[in-house]
Structure formats: structure tokens, C-alpha cells
C-alpha positions in Angstrom: 73.5 107.1 133.9 74.6 103.4 133.8 78.2 102.4 133.7 77.8 100.9 130.2 76.5 104.2 128.8 79.4 106.1 130.5 81.9 103.8 129.0 80.3 104.0 125.6 80.8 107.8 125.7 84.3 107.6 127.1 85.5 104.9 124.8 86.3 107.1 121.8 88.1 109.6 124.0 90.2 106.9 125.8 91.0 105.2 122.5 92.1 108.5 120.9 94.3 109.4 123.9 95.8 105.9 123.9 96.7 106.1 120.2 98.0 109.6 120.5 100.2 108.5 123.4 101.6 105.4 121.7 102.3 107.2 118.4 103.0 110.7 119.7 105.6 110.0 122.3 108.0 108.1 119.9 107.4 110.6 117.2 108.2 113.5 119.6 111.3 111.7 120.8 112.6 111.4 117.2 111.8 115.0 116.2 113.0 116.6 119.5 116.3 114.6 119.4 116.9 115.4 115.7 116.5 119.2 116.5 119.0 119.2 119.4 122.7 120.0 119.4 125.2 117.2 119.9 125.6 118.0 123.6 121.9 118.0 124.3 121.3 114.7 122.4 124.0 112.7 124.2 121.2 111.1 126.3 118.0 111.1 124.2 114.9 112.1 126.2 111.6 113.8 125.8 112.7 117.3 126.8 112.4 119.9 124.0 115.6 121.4 122.6 116.8 124.8 123.9 117.5 125.9 120.4 115.8 124.2 117.5 118.4 123.3 114.8 116.4 120.6 112.9 117.0 122.1 109.5 120.8 122.4 109.9 121.0 118.8 111.2 119.0 117.6 108.2 121.4 119.5 105.9 124.4 118.0 107.6 123.0 114.5 107.3 122.1 115.0 103.6 125.6 115.9 102.7 127.9 114.0 105.1 125.7 110.9 105.2 125.7 110.4 101.4 121.9 110.1 101.4 121.3 110.8 97.7 123.4 107.8 96.6 121.8 105.6 99.3 118.3 106.8 98.2 119.0 105.8 94.6 120.2 102.4 95.8 117.0 101.9 97.8 115.0 102.8 94.7 117.0 100.4 92.6 116.0 97.5 94.9 112.6 98.6 96.1 110.9 99.5 92.8 111.7 96.3 90.8 111.0 94.1 93.9 107.6 95.6 94.7 106.5 95.7 91.0 107.6 92.1 90.4 106.0 90.7 93.5 102.7 92.5 92.8 102.5 91.4 89.2 103.5 87.7 89.8 101.6 87.5 93.1 98.4 88.9 91.7 98.6 86.5 88.7 99.0 83.6 91.0 96.2 84.8 93.3 93.9 85.1 90.4 94.5 81.5 89.3 94.1 80.2 92.8 91.0 82.1 93.4 89.3 80.8 90.3 90.2 77.1 91.0 88.3 74.8 93.3 89.2 71.4 94.7 91.6 69.9 97.1 94.7 70.5 95.0 93.9 74.2 94.7 93.4 74.4 98.5 96.7 72.7 99.1 98.5 75.0 96.7 96.9 78.1 98.3 98.0 76.9 101.8 101.6 76.3 100.5 101.6 79.7 98.7 100.6 81.7 101.9 102.8 79.6 104.2 105.6 82.1 103.8 103.7 84.5 106.0 104.4 82.4 109.1 107.6 80.6 108.0 110.6 82.9 107.9 113.2 82.2 105.3 116.6 80.7 106.4 119.3 83.4 105.8 122.1 80.9 105.5 120.3 78.9 102.9 119.5 82.0 100.9 123.1 83.2 100.9 124.4 79.7 99.8 121.8 79.5 97.1 122.6 82.9 95.7 126.3 82.1 95.7 125.5 79.0 93.6 123.5 81.1 91.2 126.1 83.8 91.1 123.7 86.4 92.5 125.2 87.0 95.9 126.1 90.6 96.5 124.0 91.8 93.6 120.9 94.0 93.4 119.2 91.2 91.3 119.8 88.7 94.0 118.3 91.1 96.6 115.3 91.8 94.4 114.7 88.0 94.0 114.9 87.5 97.8 112.4 90.2 98.5 110.0 88.8 95.9 110.2 85.4 97.4 109.7 86.6 100.9 106.7 88.8 100.3 105.0 86.7 97.5 102.9 85.0 100.2 101.6 88.4 101.5 100.4 89.5 98.1 98.7 86.1 97.3 96.9 86.2 100.7 95.6 89.8 100.2 94.7 89.5 96.5 93.1 86.0 96.6 90.4 87.2 99.0 89.7 90.2 96.8 89.5 88.3 93.5 86.8 86.0 95.0 84.6 89.1 95.4 84.8 89.8 91.6 82.0 88.3 89.6 83.3 85.6 87.2 80.8 86.8 84.7 83.0 89.8 83.9 85.8 87.4 82.9 83.5 85.1 81.0 82.2 88.0 78.9 85.7 88.9 77.9 86.4 85.3 77.0 83.3 85.2 74.8 84.7 88.2 73.0 87.8 86.2 72.2 90.2 87.5 74.9 92.9 85.1 76.1 93.9 84.6 79.8 96.6 87.3 79.7 94.3 89.8 78.2 91.5 89.0 80.6 93.8 89.5 83.5 95.3 92.8 82.2 92.1 94.4 80.9 89.5 93.1 83.3 90.9 91.8 86.6 93.9 94.0 87.1 92.1 97.3 87.1 89.7 96.0 89.7 92.6 95.1 92.0 93.8 98.6 92.5 92.5 99.0 96.1 94.1 95.8 97.4 97.3 96.3 95.4 97.6 99.8 96.9 97.4 98.1 100.4 100.0 95.5 99.5 102.2 98.1 97.9 102.4 100.1 101.1 103.0 97.1 103.3 105.8 95.6 101.1 107.4 99.0 100.6 107.5 99.5 104.3 109.2 96.1 104.9 111.7 96.4 102.0 112.5 100.1 102.5 113.4 99.6 106.2 115.1 96.2 105.8 118.6 95.9 107.0 118.8 92.3 108.1 118.4 90.5 104.8 120.2 93.2 102.8 123.2 93.0 105.1 123.7 89.3 104.5 122.7 89.3 100.8 124.3 92.4 99.3 126.7 93.2 102.1 127.2 96.9 101.4 127.9 96.3 97.6 124.6 98.2 97.0 124.1 101.1 99.3 120.5 101.4 100.6 119.4 103.8 103.2 119.3 101.4 106.2 122.6 99.8 105.2 124.1 103.3 104.8 123.0 104.3 108.2 124.4 101.2 109.7 127.7 101.7 107.9 128.3 105.3 108.8 127.2 104.8 112.4 129.6 101.8 112.7 132.4 103.8 111.1 132.2 106.4 113.8 130.7 109.3 111.7 127.6 109.3 113.9 129.2 107.9 117.0 127.3 109.4 120.0 125.7 111.9 117.5 122.2 110.9 118.2 120.9 114.1 116.8 122.3 113.2 113.4 121.1 109.6 113.6 117.5 110.7 114.4 117.7 113.3 111.6 118.7 110.5 109.2 115.7 108.5 110.4 113.4 111.4 109.6 114.8 111.7 106.1 114.6 108.0 105.5 111.0 107.9 106.6 109.7 110.9 104.7 109.1 109.1 101.3 107.0 106.4 102.9 105.1 109.0 104.9 104.3 111.0 101.8 103.2 107.8 99.9 101.0 106.7 102.8 99.4 110.2 103.1 98.5 110.2 99.4 97.3 106.6 99.2 95.6 106.2 102.6 92.1 106.0 101.2 93.0 103.2 98.8 94.9 101.4 101.6 91.9 101.4 103.9 89.6 100.4 101.1 91.8 97.5 100.1 91.9 96.2 103.7 88.2 96.4 104.3 87.0 95.1 101.0 89.5 92.4 100.2 91.8 91.2 102.9 89.1 90.4 105.5 86.9 88.5 103.1 
């Protein structure tokens, strides 16, 4: 048997083992540390806990870490930001996808430039202060929408170009205006790619602490900001078992959403984003 055929047979096994190692070791570290006592977790390692107390640690974090209030704060920011950027971004992507010419190409390049050009935090904070939005949930929502608008436009534009324009032309012949054409014809066809964009943006916004720290500064308590605050205040000082338990609780909503929508996510990536 040739070396090429041997590698062809071994490649799936090697790939599976590599992925399992890269994902499994960090996951095991989080779960094992969260299930240990304070003494065992002083130095986080891969050793299993002598006595599993994951449930009690999660209960402690839920009550002492003020997770319900922080969870509501995260929802207050994440839901409007994701909904707004998806709606406005998909509208802009539809217009750009249906326009041709040099001006449209330039506008598309400018629209997706935010993917590689990070926003300046100092400029954002100063601008929000001028607008009176610094330290407010509305200002944070606007920042997230501005940051991730380019991502939505990039994903959706490629997908819209795969939709036959004849569907929109038929609706226009029936007397539908641009808004109705978008809502009734285009938007339902964008579900796979919007599911992909939703998961990606939710992941970024849900776990963000950098921009939230500078923009809202603790005035709105989100899950990452709450973890930073309680850890800095000494509640979780050297309590790595509680910190990792907090990470598990903070990650559970996104894990559930991803597990439910994984087929739509994969469909959106393969049918829209790479075209």
C-alpha cells in the first residue's frame, strides 16, 4: 500500500484526534476546575477533582455572583444590537448586491472595511460623550451595531447575489414597493445566512468586555463586566473554581443556541459567505 493511500485513510483519524485535543483539553480544564474545591483549584490543572462539587459551585456563583441581574443586562444590550445590525446590514447588503458599477464597488469596499479596521476606543468614547450617550445601554448598542455592520454586509451581500432577481421583479410587477419586496421576498430567503451572522455577532457581543468597559463602565451590568467586577473586588480572589463555574454559566446560553441552530449556521456559511 502506497504512502498516499495510507495517509488518505489516516487523515480523518488524525484530524479527529487533533480537533478533540484542541477542544477537549480546554473544555476539560474548565469543567474539572469548576468542580473542585477551593483548595484543589488554587493551581488550575488537568487533574480530576477528588470530590465533584460542580452543582454546588454553580449554585454559589448564581446567588453570590449576581448572575440573574447581569444576564438581564446582557440581554438588554445583545438583543437590540444584534437585531438592529441584522436588519440594517441586510438592507444595505441587498442594495449593494443589486447595484453595479464603480461607485457600488467603492461603497461595498468601504462598507466591509470595518472587518479589518478596528475602531478607535478613545474616539468612540469622546463621540458618545458629545452625543450624551456615554455610559448608556443605547450608546453601547450603537457601538456594537457600528462595529459588526461590516460583518453582516460581507456575509449577506454574497448570499443576495445568489438569489434570482426575477423573484423581486415579479413582486414589483404586482405593485410591491422596495420595502415590501425586501420584507416579503428577500428577507425570508436570507434565513440561513442571517442565522450564521446571528451566532457570530452574539458570540462577539456576549463575551465582550473591552468595549463595554470603556463605553458603559459598569453602569449597565453585563455578564463579562460583572465577572470582571466581582473578581477585581476580591469575591473570587484565588477562587478559581468559582471563576470557572461562572464561565460555564455565562457560556451555556450560546452553547444552547449553537446546538439548536447549527444546521442553519453551516448552511449559511457554505451557501452564502463563500460565494
